[in-house]
N, C-alpha and C positions, 0 to 999 in steps of 0.2 A: 760405563761401557767401555770395554777394552779397545785400545788402539788397533789390535789385530782384527776385532770383529768390525770396527768401523771401516778398516781397509777392505775387508771381505765385501761389506755392503757397498762401498764405492765402486769396487771392481764389478760386482754384480750389476749395479746400476749403469756402468759404462758398457757392459757386455749387452745389456738389454737396449741401451740406446743404439748401439751399433746394428743390432739385429732387429729393431723394432720396425713394424710396418704400419702404414696409415698415419705416420707422424707429420708434424708441420713440416719437417725437413723434406719428407717424401713429397708432399703437396708442393712445396716450393720448387723442388727440382723438377717435378712433373710440369709445372707451369712455365719453367724456363726451357723446356725441351725444344719447342719450336724455334727459339732464338738461339739456343746453344748449337743446334744442328745446322744453322744457316751458314752458307759461304765456307763449308769445310770440306767440300769435295771438289777437286779441281781437274782440269781436262775432261770434264763430263759431257761436253757438248760441242759438236762441230757445226757451226752455221756457215755453209759454204756460200761465198760470194762469187759467182761464175763470171767469166769473161772470155775473150778470145774464142767466140763461138762454142762455148761450152767445153773447150779443151783444157782450161785452167780455172782454178779458183784459189781464193785466199780466205783465211779465217783468223780469229784472234782468240788466243787463250788468255782468260783471266786467272791470274796465279796468286798465291798468298801474298799478303801485305799490299794489295792493289798493283802488283806488277803486271805487265802485259807482255805477251809474246805474239808476234805475227808470222804466220806460216804460209808459204806458198806451195801449191800442189799443181804439178803438171799431169793432168790425168792421162794424156796421150803417151807420156814418156813413164808414167808410174813413179814419179818422184815427189818426195816430200822434203822440202828444205826451208830453212828460215827465209822469210820474204826479203830480208836484207841483213846486213851487219848492223845489229842494233846500237852497239857502242860507236861504231864509225858514224852511223847516221846521226846519233845524238850529238856527237862532236861536230859534225859538219853544220848541223842546224844551229847549234850554239854560236858558231862562227858568224852566222848571219843575224845574230841578235837573240838575246834571251838565254835562258838556262833550260837545257832538256836532259832528263833523266833517261838513260837507255832502257831502263825497265819500266818506264811509265810514258812511252812516246804517245802523244795525242794524235795518232794517225786515224783519220776519219774514213778514208777510202783510198783504194789504190787500184792501178791497173798496169800490167806488164805489157809494153809495146815493143816494136822493134828497135827503137832508139832509146830504150832504157825503161826504168820504173818510174811511173808516175804516181805521185802521192798528193793527197790533200791533208794538210796539217794545219789545224786551227784556221780553217777556212781559206788557206793559201795553197795553190797548187804548185808543186815542185816537180822537176824532172831530175832523176837521180841515175847517173850513168858514170861508170868507171870511177867511182868514188867522189864525183863531182855533183854539186847540187845547184840547179839552176831554177830560179823563180820564173814561172811560165804563166803570165797574165793572160796570155792568148789562148790558153787551153782551159776549158771548162771541164772539170772533173767532179762528178757528183754521184752520190748514191742514187738508187731509183726514187722517183718522186713519190711522195705519200699521197694517197687520196684525200681530197678535202671532204670533211664531214659536213653534212647539211645542217646538223644541230651540234652545239657543244654539249658535252656530257661529262660527268664526273671521272677522274681517272680510276681505272681498275687497279687491283693489287699489283704491285710492281713485279715485272718478270725480269729477263735477262737485262744486263747493262747494254745500253745503246746510246746513239747520238741522233738528234735532229739538227739539220742545218736549215736555217730560215733564210730564204733568198727573197729580199724585198725588191720585186720588179715593178713597183708602183713608182709614181713621181713624188710621193709624199712620205713623210714619217708613218710608221706603224707601231702600235704598242702591242706588246706580248704579255700574255698571262698564262700561268699554269693553273689548271683547275684541279684542285685537290679531291680527295676521296669523298669529302663532305660538300662538294659542289661550291666550294669558296674560291675566289680568284686570288692568285698571288702573283703580284706585279714582277715581271722579269725584264723591264726596260723597254727601250725604244730602238727600232732599227731604222736607219736612215735609207733614203732611196738609193737603189743600186747595191747596197751592201748586203753581206751575209753574216749571219750569226749562228755559230755552232753551240748547241747546249747538250751536255751530257745528261742523260736521263735514263729511264727504264722502260721497257716494253709496257704497253697499255696505258702509259701516262698521256694525258690529253692537254694540248695547248690551244689557247684561243687568240685570235689576231683581230685587233680593231684598228680603224683609222683614228686620226687625232680628234675627231669629234665624238668618238665612242661608237661609231657605226660598225656593226659586225661585218667582218671580211671573211673569215673561215676558221675552222678548227681542224686540228690535226692530231692524230694518235700515233704514238711512237711504236714501232715494231721491234722484233728481236734483232734486226739488222739495221745499220745506219741508213737514214733516208733524208731526202730533201723536201722541205715544205715550201713550194713555189707560191709566192704571194703576188698575185696580179691584180689588175684593176676590176676584175669581176667580182662582185659582192653577192654573197648568198644570204638571203634572209634566214635567220634561225628558225622561223616558222615555216619555211618553205618545205614542200614535200618532194617526192621523187620526180624526176623529169616526166613529163607527159608521154604516154604511150600511144602508139597508133590506134585509131578507132577500130577495134575488131569487129564491130557491128557491120562494117562495110564489107561487101563481097570482094573477092580478089580481083574480079573485073571492074570493080567500082561502079557497077550499074545499080546495085541494090544497097539498102541499108536495112537490116533486121534488128529489132530491138524490143524490149519488153515495156509494156505501158499497161497499167491496171491488171497485171498479172497475166497478160495475154501477149502473144507474139504478133508484132506488127511489121509489115513489109513496106517500105517506101522506095519508090522509083526515084533514083537520084537526078534524073533529067527533069521529069515533069513534076516532081514532088508529091505525086499521087500516092495515097497510103491505102493499104488494104489489109484487114486483119486475117492472119493465118490461123488464128484460134479465137474462139469466143467463150470457152467454157472454163477459163481460169478463174479461180475463187481464192479467197483468203486461206482456205483449208486445203486447196489443191491447185497450185500456181505454177505457171511457167516461169523460169528463173534463168538469169545469166549463169555461165557465159554463153554467148551465141557462137556456134562453131560452123563456119562455112566450109563446104567442100572446096578443094583447090580449084575445081572447074566451075565454080559458082552455080552449079545446078541444083545443089541441095543444101539445106541448112538444118542444124540439129541443136536442140535445147533439151534441158532437163525439165520434167515436170515433177514437182515436189509435193507429196501429200504430208501434211504437217503431223508431227508426232503429238502425244499427249503433253509433253513438257513435265518437268520435274523441278521443283523449287527446293532448295536447302536454305534454312534459316539459322542464322547465327546471331547471338547477342554480344556485342562488344561492351564489356562491363564498365570499362574505365577510359573512355575516349579522352583524347588530350585536350579537345575543345569545348567540352561541356561536362557538367556533373552527371547528368542523366545518361543511362545506357543507350546504345544505338542498335537498331535491328538491321542486319545485313541480309540480302537475299542474293542468291546466285542460281542460274540454271545449271543443272547438274543430273544428267541421266543416269540411271541405275539399272542394274541387270533386271531383265524382264519387262522394262518400260516400253510402250509402243513408240518406236523412234520415227523420225521423219524418213520417208521412203521416196527416193528420186529415181526416175526411169527416163530413158532417152526417148525423144520424139523427133522424127525426121519428116521434112517438108520438101515437096517438089515445087521449086520456085516457079517454073514456067507455068506450071498448071495451078499454082496457088492452092495447093491441097496438101493434106497430110498423108504420108505413106503408112499404111497399116503395118505396124511391126509386131511380129510375134515375140511375145515376152515369155514364152514357156521356159527359156533357159535362165531367166533372171526374175523369177516370181517373188523371191523373198530376200531383198538385198539388205545386208547390213550397211553396205557402202557400194557405190559405183565410182570408180576412180579412173584417172587418166583418160577421159574421153578425148578422142581426136580422130581425123580423118587420115587415111593413108595417103601417100604421095599421088597415087593415080586416081584418087576419088572413087575407088571401087569398093572401099568398106569404111563403115564408121565403127571404130574399135573402142573398147573400153574394158576394164578389169572389173569383174563382178565377184564381191566378197559375200557369201551367203551368210545370213544370220546363223550363228553357232559356229562359224569358222571352220566348217569341215569340207566345204566346197569353195574353190577359187577358180575362176574361169577367165580366160581371155576370149571375149565375145567379138565376133565381127558381124555387122549388119550390112547386107547388100541394099543399097539405097533405092533402087528401083522396085524391088519385089518386097523389101521389108523382111526377107528371110534372115534369121539369125542362126549362126553356127558357132560352135565352141572350138576355136583354134587350140586352146589348152584347156583341159579339163582335169584339174588337180583336186584329188579327194583324199580324205584321211578318216580312219575310225576314231581318232582322238581329236587333234586340232592341227590346223595349218598355222604356223607361226608367221602370219603375214606382217606382224609389227617389226620382227627383227631379222627375218630370213627371207626377204623379198627382193628380187631384182629381175627386171625384164628390159630389154633393149631390141628394138627392131633394127635389123641391118639389111636393107634391101628387101628380098622376100623372105628372109630368115628372122628368127626371134631367138634371142638368148634368154633362158628361163632358169630360175633357181628353184630347186625342189629337194625335199627329203624322201623322196618315194623309194629309194633303195636303202633307207635306213641311215643315211649320212647326207649332209647338206651339200649338194653339188649343182653343177651348171649343165644345162641340156640345150641342144639346138634343134629348133622346131622349123619346119616348112610351113610358112603361113598360108600357102595356098591349099595344101592338103590336110593341115592340122596334125601331121605326123612328126614323130621325132626322127630327125635325120641322124643324130648320133648323141651319146652321152659325152660331154666335153670333159669333165673331170670325174673321177671315181676312185674309190678306195676307202679304207676305214680312217678317214680323216675328214675334216669339214671346211668348206669355203666360208670365210668369215665375212668378206666384203669384196665387191668388184670395184677397183680404182678406176680403170679406164678400158675402153675398147677402141683398138686400132682397126677401124673399118677397112682401110686400104690393104693392110697386110693380113688381116683376119686373125689379130692376136688379141688375147684378153689378158690384162694384168690384174691380178688379184691377191688377197691376203688369205692365208690358210692357217689352220691350227692342227696339230697332231700329224703333220705331213712328214716329220723327221723321226724315225723310230728312235726310241730311247730317250727322247726329250719329253718334258712336261707337255701334255696334249693341248694345254691352253696357250702356249707360246705362240705369238704371231710370227709367221714368216711371209715374205713377199715371193710371189711366183708369177710365172706367165704360161700361157698354153694357146695353141692354135685352135681355131674354131672347130676343126675336126678331131680334137682330142690329142693330136700329136704334139710333140715338142714341149711337154711339161717340163718346166725348168724352175727349180727352187734357186732363187737369187741370193738368199740369206742363209748363213750356215751356223753361226755361233749358237752355243747352248744358252739361250735366253730368248726374251721377247723383243721383237725388233721394231724399229722405226726407220724409214728411209727417206731420202730427199733426191729426187732425180735431177740430173743435170738438164739444162734447158732442151737439148736435143735427145734426151732420154738415152744417151749411150752409156752413162755411168749412174751409179747410185752411191750416196753417202749413207752407209749402214751403221746404225748405232743400236746396240743391243745390251740388255742387262738383266739381272735377276734380283730378287730381294737380297740375295747374298752375293752379288756381283756388281760392282759400280760400272757405269757405262764404258763400253769399248766401241770405238769407231773405226771403220774401215772404209776404204774405197773399192768398189767392186764393179765389174762389168754388168751392165744392164742386159747384155746379150746372153751370157752363159753363167753369170754369178761368180766368176773366178775373181780371185783377189788381185787387185791392182796394187795396192799398197796399204800398209797399216797406217793409221792416222793417230788416234790417241788411245791411251789406257789410263783410266781415271786413277787418281790418287786420293784415297780416302783416310790416309793416316791422321790427318788432323781431326777428322770426325772420331775415329776410334780412340784417339788420345783423350777425348772428353769423357770416356767411359761408355760410350754409345755401344749397345749390344746389337749385333747383326741378327735379323730375324732368320729363323730356320725353316727350311722347306722340309715338310714331313708327308710321307705317303703310307696309306695302309689300305687293306682290302675293305670293300664294302659289304652290304648284307648278303650279297650273292656269293661271297668268298672268291670272286674272280675280278671284279672291277676295281681298278685303282681309284682311290679317293685322295684329293689333293688338299693340303692346307699349309698354314703357317703357324709357328710358335714364336711368341713375342716374350722376351724376358726383361726384367728390369736392369737398369744399368749397374745397381749394386747387387746383382744377382749372386747368391751363395748357395752352391749345390748341396751344402750340409743342412740347409733349412727345408722345411715343408711350405709349399706355396698353394693357396686356393687357385683353382682354374676358372677363368671366365671366357665364355665363348661370345664373340661378336658375331651375331647371326644376321644374315639377309638371304632369305631362300626364294626371293622373287624369281619366278620362272623365265623372266624376260632376259636374264643374263647370267653371268658367272662373276664372282665378287672377290675371290681371293686375290690379294695383290700379287702381281707378276714381275713387275719392274722395280728397279732400285729407287728408294726414297729415303732420305735421311730422317724424315719425320712422317708419322701418321697418328691419328688419334688413339689407336690401340696402345702405342707407346707410353702415352700419358697415363692410361689406366694401369698398365703393368708397373709403372714406376712407383705406384702406391704400395706395391708388394704382392702382386699377382702374376701368374702365368696367364697370358692372353692368347686365344687361338681363334683362327678363322678358317672355315672349311666350306668347300663346295660339294654338298651331298647330291644324291640322285634327285632329279626333278628340276635341277637348274639347268642352264642352257649351255650351248657351245661343245657339247659332246655328241653322242649318237642320238638318233630319234628315240630309241628305246630308253636311254638314260633319261632323256627329256620327258617322256611319256609318264613317268612315275608321278608327275604333278597333277595329271588330269582328273579333274573332280575329286582331288585328293590333296588340297593344299595343306591340310592339317598335318599331313606326313612330314613336310618340311625337311625331308632327308635325315630325320632324327636316327632312324636305325643306322645309317652309315656314319653320322656325326658321332654318335656314342661310342661305336666300335673304333673310330679313329682316335678319339680322346683316350680311350682305354689302352689302345696300342701304344700311344705316345707315353702314357703313364707307366706302362710296363718297362719301356726303355728308360724313362726318367722317373726315378722313384720319389723325387722331390714334388712331383705333381700329386696334390692331395685330393683324390676323387671322393672324399667325404665332404668336401666343401667346393661344389661346382656352381658356378653363377652363369647367367645368360642375359644378354641385352641386344636390342635392336630397334630400328625405327621403321615406320611405314609398314611395308610387308615384313620387315624385320621385327617390328613390334607385335605384328601378328603371330610371327613365329616364336618370339621370346615368351609370350603368354602361353602359347600352345606347348611349349616345352615343359612349363610348370604343370599344365593341366593334364598332359598325356604321358609324361616321362618325369613325374615329381619324385620318383624314387632315384633319379640321377641328378636332376637340377634342383638346387635348394633355394637359390635366390634369383630373382629376375626383375628387369626393368624393361617395361614395354612402352615405347614412345610412339604416339600418333598412329597407333595400329589399325589396320583395316580388319577389325576382329570379326566381322560377319561380312561375308562377301556379297550379300544382298544390299548391304549398306554403301558400298564403294562404287566407283566409277564404272560405266557399262562396259567399256572396251576391254579393260584389263581383266575384269572378272569373268565376263562371258567367253574370253579367249581360253582361259584355263579351266573355268567351272562349267562351261557349256550353256546351251540354250535350247529349249525354254528352261526357266528356273525349276529345278527338280529337288527331290529330297536331299540330294548331296550337299546343297547349300546349307541347310540346317545341320546336317551331320558334321560339317567342317567348321561350324562356327564356334568361337571361343565363348560366345554367350551361352550355347547349349551345354558346354562342358564346364562352365564356371563352377559348378557344384563340386567338381573334382580338384579344386585347387589344393596344392600342397606347398609348403614353403613360404618364403617371404616374397611379396610382390609389391612394386611400385609401379603404378600406372601414371603416364604423363600424356598430356595433350595441350594443344594451344586452342583457345577459345575461338580463333578465326582461321582455322585450318581450311583452305580451299582445295587442297588436294583430296584429303580423306575426311569425310563428314565426321566432326568431332562427337556427334551424337553416338557413334558407334562405340566410343570408349565409355560413354555414360551408360549404354545399354549393358555392357560388361559389368560396370558399377552396380547397376540395378540388380543383375543376376547374382553377383557376389553378395549383396546385402540380403537378398531373399534366401540365399543358402547359408547366411549366418557366418561368412567367411571374414577373417581379418585381412587387411590389405592397406596400403598407402596410396593416396591419390594427389597428384599435383596438376592443377589446371593453371597454365600460364596466361594471364590477362593480355589480350592484344597479340599473342604470338600466333604464328601461323604453323605450317607443317615443320616437323622436326623441332618441337619445343625443347626436347632434351639436349639439343645442340646450341641452345642460348647459353651465355655464361652461367646463369642461375641454374637452368636445367642440368647442364653439365656437371656442375658442382654437386647438385643433389643426387645425381646418378652415382658419382664417385663415393659420395658420402654413404649412400645406402649399401653399396658393396663392403666398404670398410667396416661399417657397423655390423653387418649381418654375415660376413665371411671371415673377417679378421677378428670380430668380436672386440674391437676398441672404439672409443669415441674419436672422430676424425680430428686431426691436428691437436690432440689433447697433450701431446708431449713436444 
């Protein structure tokens, strides 16, 4: 063989290695992504520590190489300055003993006072004024006290760097332990009486304190900001529960006690002790139940009477328990669509007459749920929220206790569904009620007159949605809330913070940057620290007025250069028109770090089309699971199609009795539009994966759009909505169970399977009955279809997210979309 030919072969092999996909190098790089992306973005978070009555705050920037920077902000003046001269302070501290690096000063807490800056450094309080440093043993400077946990628990995954200062206020030595994530104790030494000990740690780490004899004193969890764990003589038993609550069975005037005994309501005279039954017809199948709800004037008492449901048991076999050879049978209560549910209805009793008030229940005949039962302050009405089975009627009902007459203060109806699970808010303010509704086609707030049941005014309106009410200022009649789509030209899913008056005037958007926002209010709510980001924009932090949203001063602009230097590829936002050729559909495109635009890449969609939310990432993140999949040689996309939440009611309604739709007409158009722009996206090789509702969607993609999706992995899918939990499925698929359930079932359409399928399930899934996956298997077998099946012993919901399941999912796509054996090169 000639040297030239050998050289050509070697060059060809080198080119193949450089451009190969699904190789061991790709897998190794994917496995390192989480680690390599950590601690690569700086100035990304401002955690304000407020003082001076909310006029000032300081925060710490953690910088490359472990450096630190301390910043002081005067909100009243709108200034952002270094909290001190770092070099000068380090030099001055060193003159008092020790060696201090100006870039790594161990400052734990600080306050600016009239006579200088007070600092706590390594547990010692110093006064720093005019360049002079004075030790101030007479000044106690401490971060906010951390709450004492009643029970020790394992540390959570570490968050932001933080500090706990342990202050031993007892008369004896105490022992300190860190509880790691495996619930194991790691000794951290002894703290002597009267001493303080500061420990650098991470948010969510838990520490345990014992006395010298090993008796439990308390446990403390670190937060994002420095805190003080005050250790005193009080000792909490690790087995103790919450503090006892007042006995709610006793009437407000303390004359009576009403309680449940033998499923009936009993009234006891608190003076004489004499008891009289208010009911005698309670049975095991139809019993009176707590809570006992007294009217404020003590004249009436209300309780719920609950008629038992039929019950529904789900059985699972644990094939390989750790403590025995033989399998175990597990049983759980699990209501499914169409089951006869427990029915609770309120009953009201006249205490003086020792009799029941006959209540008209015509307005709440068929409850799915009766929630928030309570008396109004004047004892004039017993109020509750009635959610009718089928979720097309939602009422606020008031019962006049003397007559038993029931009236609907709010009577919300829908021809499809009322999203009570995700779009519900009510708050009574005097004789008014703030209520959330989609009645005009968008999720908004309304003000009701509770006396008349009439809408006084619509508080918010427009082609945008209220996402969440944060607080209600009853005195000034102001509502603080979050909204999406309220700023034209921005992604309609971005969250902005707003406020509005009860009468609908004064609508003010407090946040402005083009991104999704998080805010922290000053203690007096005069200012907000606003941090916003996008998938393609690292966090930006600003100080704004909470009155009008005006910029007070800029705080931080993140620096992600260290992350970019690793080869990390920024996700791309992409928008295209949906099936109606009008509605914008939003998604993201994820590329591998070694992306080469001259290559062709298979496309994989990560799908979750559950109608309860929207799922495309909107904020900055250095790592997500899709990046690992992309790293193997794929373009990975995620899209929110029609039928998902947080847009208009019409957008959401697409899912109603139609979950098999999954937004696929929008998704496929979106992917085709992206591929038209980026020709390296190979639409002859398209895969899809998802878990839970996404598992249902992933399989539906292969069954109903097998001409487009060629490979799919469906994990823990609720493949037939008759097999899944009652609330989720009846909300979107309706009640009573109709033919739509079978028409939307993946079991029904299993015969239409095209392409390569991997089904994954955990044998102990308590979220989605694992039998639903096996029913799909049965249908596929009967239809003589080829597929792969992975049942993970002992695993629960999301078996494909276990290390083994995740690896098998990656391998399945590498084999069937790339056409190579995983890690073969």
